[in-house]
C-alpha positions in Angstrom: 155.4 53.4 43.9 157.1 55.8 41.6 159.1 54.2 38.8 160.7 55.0 35.4 159.8 54.0 31.9 158.5 55.7 28.8 157.8 59.4 29.2 154.2 60.1 30.0 152.3 62.8 28.0 151.2 64.4 31.3 151.9 64.5 35.0 151.7 61.1 36.7 148.8 60.6 39.1 150.0 57.1 40.0 153.0 55.1 38.7 153.8 51.6 39.8 155.5 48.4 38.8 153.2 45.4 39.0 155.4 42.3 39.6 155.4 39.3 37.5 152.2 37.2 38.2 150.8 40.2 40.1 147.7 42.4 40.0 146.7 46.0 40.7 143.3 47.6 41.1 142.5 51.3 41.4 140.0 54.0 40.6 140.4 56.5 37.8 138.3 59.5 36.7 136.8 60.3 33.3 139.4 62.0 31.1 142.4 60.4 32.9 144.5 57.9 30.9 146.3 54.7 32.0 149.5 53.6 30.3 150.2 49.9 30.5 153.8 49.2 29.6 155.6 46.0 29.0 158.9 46.3 31.0 160.9 43.4 29.7 158.9 42.3 26.6 156.7 39.4 25.6 154.3 39.8 28.5 150.5 39.5 28.1 148.3 41.7 30.2 144.7 41.2 31.3 142.4 44.2 32.0 138.8 44.5 33.3 136.9 47.6 34.4 133.7 48.7 36.1 131.5 51.8 36.2 132.6 53.4 39.5 129.2 54.9 40.1 127.4 51.6 39.4 129.7 48.6 39.8 127.1 46.3 38.3 128.0 47.8 35.0 131.2 46.2 33.6 133.4 45.8 30.6 131.8 43.5 28.0 134.0 41.9 25.3 131.1 40.8 23.0 129.7 44.4 22.8 133.2 45.7 22.2 133.7 43.3 19.3 130.3 44.0 17.7 130.4 47.8 18.1 134.0 48.1 16.8 133.5 45.5 14.1 136.6 43.5 15.1 138.0 41.1 17.7 141.4 42.8 17.6 141.1 46.3 19.2 143.8 49.0 18.9 144.2 52.8 18.5 140.8 54.5 18.1 138.7 51.6 19.2 136.5 51.9 22.3 135.9 49.4 25.1 132.1 49.1 25.8 130.2 48.0 28.9 127.4 45.4 29.2 125.1 48.4 29.0 126.8 49.4 25.6 128.3 52.6 27.2 131.8 53.7 26.2 134.2 52.9 29.1 137.7 53.4 27.7 139.3 54.5 24.4 142.6 53.4 22.9 144.5 56.6 22.3 147.9 55.0 21.7 149.1 51.5 21.0 152.7 50.7 20.0 152.0 47.0 19.2 148.5 46.9 17.6 147.6 43.4 18.9 145.0 43.2 21.6 142.6 40.3 21.9 139.0 40.3 23.2 138.0 36.6 22.7 140.5 34.6 24.7 139.4 35.6 28.2 141.5 35.0 31.3 143.4 32.0 32.6 142.5 30.6 36.0 143.6 27.7 38.2 140.6 25.5 37.5 140.9 26.1 33.7 144.6 25.3 33.7 144.0 22.1 35.7 141.8 21.0 32.7 144.3 22.2 30.1 147.6 21.2 31.7 147.0 19.0 34.7 147.0 19.6 38.4 150.8 19.5 38.7 151.4 22.2 36.1 148.5 24.5 36.9 149.6 27.7 38.8 147.8 28.3 42.1 146.4 31.5 40.7 145.5 32.6 37.2 144.3 36.0 36.0 140.7 35.3 37.0 141.8 34.4 40.5 143.9 37.6 40.7 141.0 39.7 39.5 138.8 38.1 42.2 141.2 39.1 44.9 141.8 42.6 43.6 138.1 43.7 43.4 137.1 42.3 46.8 137.7 45.7 48.6 135.0 47.2 46.5 132.5 44.5 47.5 132.7 42.5 44.3 133.0 38.7 43.9 134.2 36.2 41.4 130.8 36.2 39.8 131.3 39.8 39.0 134.5 39.2 37.0 133.8 39.7 33.3 135.7 38.4 30.3 138.8 40.5 29.9 140.7 42.5 27.4 144.0 40.7 26.6 146.6 43.4 25.9 149.6 42.3 23.7 148.0 38.9 23.1 148.0 37.5 19.6 145.2 34.9 19.5 144.5 34.3 15.8 141.3 32.8 14.5 142.3 30.4 11.7 140.4 28.5 9.1 137.2 26.7 10.2 137.3 28.8 13.5 140.4 27.1 15.0 141.9 29.1 17.8 145.1 28.4 19.8 147.5 30.4 21.9 150.6 29.3 20.0 152.5 32.6 19.6 154.6 34.6 22.1 153.3 38.1 22.9 154.8 40.4 20.2 155.5 43.3 22.6 159.1 44.5 23.2 160.5 46.3 26.2 158.8 49.8 26.4 155.9 48.9 24.2 152.6 50.3 25.7 149.0 51.1 25.3 147.3 54.2 26.5 143.6 53.9 27.5 141.5 57.0 28.3 138.6 56.6 30.8 135.3 57.7 29.3 133.6 57.4 32.7 134.7 57.1 36.3 136.1 53.6 36.6 137.3 50.8 38.8 140.1 49.2 36.9 142.0 45.9 37.5 145.1 44.8 35.6 147.2 41.6 35.8 150.7 40.8 34.7 149.5 37.4 33.4 151.1 34.5 35.4 150.7 31.9 32.6 153.8 29.6 32.2 152.2 26.7 30.2 151.8 28.4 26.9 153.9 31.0 25.0 151.7 34.1 25.7 154.5 35.3 28.1 157.4 33.5 26.4 157.0 30.9 29.2 158.5 33.5 31.5 156.1 36.0 33.2 157.7 39.4 33.8 156.6 42.7 35.4 154.5 45.5 33.8 154.3 49.2 34.5 150.9 50.8 35.1 150.8 54.6 35.2 147.8 57.0 35.3 148.1 60.5 33.9 
């Protein structure tokens, strides 16, 4: 679906609005770049990816942290696979806050955190599971994700808590260049029980150029 937003540096190969609490999955080729844009502001985004030529090889948060020397990735940093191969590179980031230790929300996790009545039917992990099914992948194949626009600070003595709203404003975006042919899945996080989305999930734009 064609849409409007920030101007892309090159011709759009695909350009879509992912609705609030929604997910998209698509293939992209090495050298192509995906722009992930916050449409209304304060929206966290989850991303996972796989080697399109060998779907058993997938994004690996721990290798990404170790090889970049940080748990907060931004412009110039590389996303690595479980085989320690470069998968994507940050070429632009207008916010500078992207977490790789928080992981995805899910229904079963949120039942434990917030109770059955407050837990959404689907979290990001559940959405990932649905989106990758056409490629023959299952829930066990879903790796820990990259959390775009999510500030998840590590405090003294290792304390962590999602207690800040996403710092992104309308139009803020990241551009990620594919370093291999990829299957990519991206969610507009549906979380309403903590401030990562300002308690109000909103749409995102996903454009490949």
